[in-house]
N, C-alpha and C positions, 0 to 999 in steps of 0.2 A: 658220442658224448664224452668218452674217455680222452679222445684226441683234443677236444676243445678244452678240457680241464688241464691237460698237460701243456698245451699251448699258452693258456692263461698263466700258469705257473712260470713258464719260460719267459713270457712277456714281463711279468712282475720282477723276476730276477734280473733280467736285462735292464729294466727301468732303474732298479736300485743301483746296479753297477754304473750306469751312465750318470746317475745323480752323483755318486761318489767321485767319479772321474771329473765331472764338471766342477765340483768343489775343490778338487786338487788334493785334499787332505782327508784322511780317515783316522779315527782313533780306535784303539782296541785295548782290551784289558785281558791279561792272562787269565785263563779260566781256572776255577777252583776244581780240585779233584783230589784223589788220594795223595797226600804229601805235597799238594800244590795249593796252598791257600792264596786267595786273592789279596794282594798287597798294594798299597797306594804307590809304591815305587815301581810297580810293574806297568803303570800306564805309560804308553809311548805314543809317539806320533810318527806316521810314515807318509811319504808322498809317492806320487806315481813313479818317480825316478829313484826312490829309496835313499836319497842323499840327505837324510835328517841326522843330526848329531844331538844327542842328549847329554847335558853336562850337569853335574851337581856342584853348585858353587858354595853351598852350605848344607852339609848333610843333615837330614831330619834328626833332631835330637834335642836334649836338654842343654841349655847354655846358661851359665851363671855369671853374674857381674863380678869382675875382678877390680876394675876401676872404670873411669869414664873415658879412657883412651880408646879411640876407634880400633876395631879388630878386623883384620882382613880375612876373608874366606879363601877358599881354594881358587887358584887361577886356572882358567880353562881357555886354551887357545884353539880356535877352530882352524883346521887345515882345509885348504881348498878355497872355493869361491862363494862363500855364503853371502846372501843378500837379504835374508829375512831372519829375524830373531824374535823370541818370546821368552819371558821369564815369569815365574810364579813364586811368590812368597806365601808359605802356608803356616798357619798357627794352629797348634793343638792345645786346647784348654785356655787358661787365662794366665796372666803374669803373676808372679809372687814378689814379695818385698814391700818396702815402704815407699810410696809414691813412685812406682816403677815405670820406666819408659824404655822403649826399644826402637831405635831408628835404624833403618836399612837403606843404603843406597846401592845402586848397580853402577859399576864403573867399567870403562874400556880403555885400552892402551894400544897405541900403534908401535911402541918401541920396547915392549916387554921382552926381556931376555932371561931365560931361566938361569943362565950362568952369572947374571948380575941383576937380580930382581929389584934391588933398591934403587937402581938408576932409571927405572920406568917412570913415565909420567902418566898419571891416571886422571881421567875426566869422567864426571858423573853423567850417566845416560838417563837415570831415573831416580827419583827420591820416592820411596814408598811412604804411605801414611804411617806416621809414628803410632806405635801400639802402646797403650798404657792400661791402667786398671779398668777404665770404662770404654775405651776405644779398642775393640778386639775383633777386627775383621778376620774371619777364618781363612780367607784367601785374597791375595791381591795379584793382579795380572797386568802385564804391560807387553806390548809388541811394537816393533819398529823395523824399518827396512831402509836400505840404501836406494836412492833413486838415480839410476844411471844417467849420465850426460846432463846433470843439473848442478845447481849450486848448493844442494842439500848437504848436510854434514855427512861425511863418510866415516863410518865407524871402524875402529881397530878390530883386529882379529883375536884379541885376548880380553877376557872379561873376568870380573870378580865381584863379590858382594863385600860390602864393608858395613859393619854394624857398630852402634854405640849404645851403651846402657846409660840410663839416668836413674836417679833415686838412690835408695839404700838397699843393699843385698838383693838386687833384682834378679829374677830368673824367668826363663821362658822355654817353651818347646816349639821349635820353629825349623823351617828348611827353606832353601832357595834353589830352584831348579831352572834350567834354561835349555831351550832347543834352538837350533839354527838350521837353515836350509840354504 
C-alpha cells in the first residue's frame, strides 16, 4: 500500500513537470518569509532555457502632469536573439486632477544609440487604452513576436514607453514592465 501511495505521488509530480514543460513557461513569485515580503515587482517569468529578460520601462510609482508634452520612459535594449516580447501596464488606484487622462504607447527602435539617443527613430508597437477618471483598467497586457522567414514586421531590439497627460494637474500611480525571450 505504501509503494502505491509513493508511486502515485511520483506520477503526479512528473505529470505536473511535463505539463509545465509542454507550456514552455512557468511563473513564480518570491515567497514571503522573515524579512522577505511578497512584492509585485518580484514576479518573474522563466523559460526552459532560462533566456528571459525582464525590463522596467517605467518604474512603478506616482507620476504628475508637468504639461501635455509626451514623456519618454527608460530605454531597454535586449541583447541577443529575442523573438518574443510581452509588456504590461499596471495602474494603482485612480487618477487625480481635473478631467485627467493618461495615454501610454510602447515603441521600438532599430537604430537607437546611447551615445546619440536623439538620433533614434521610434515606431509605436502598441497603444494602450487611455486611462481617465472613469476608464481605469488595473492592468493592460500585450504580447508580440517576430515570425522568421516571413514578411511580418521585424521589431527592433530597443524599447521604451512614452506617456502623455491630459487635463489639468493630472496624476497617476502606474508602471510599465516588459519581458523578452
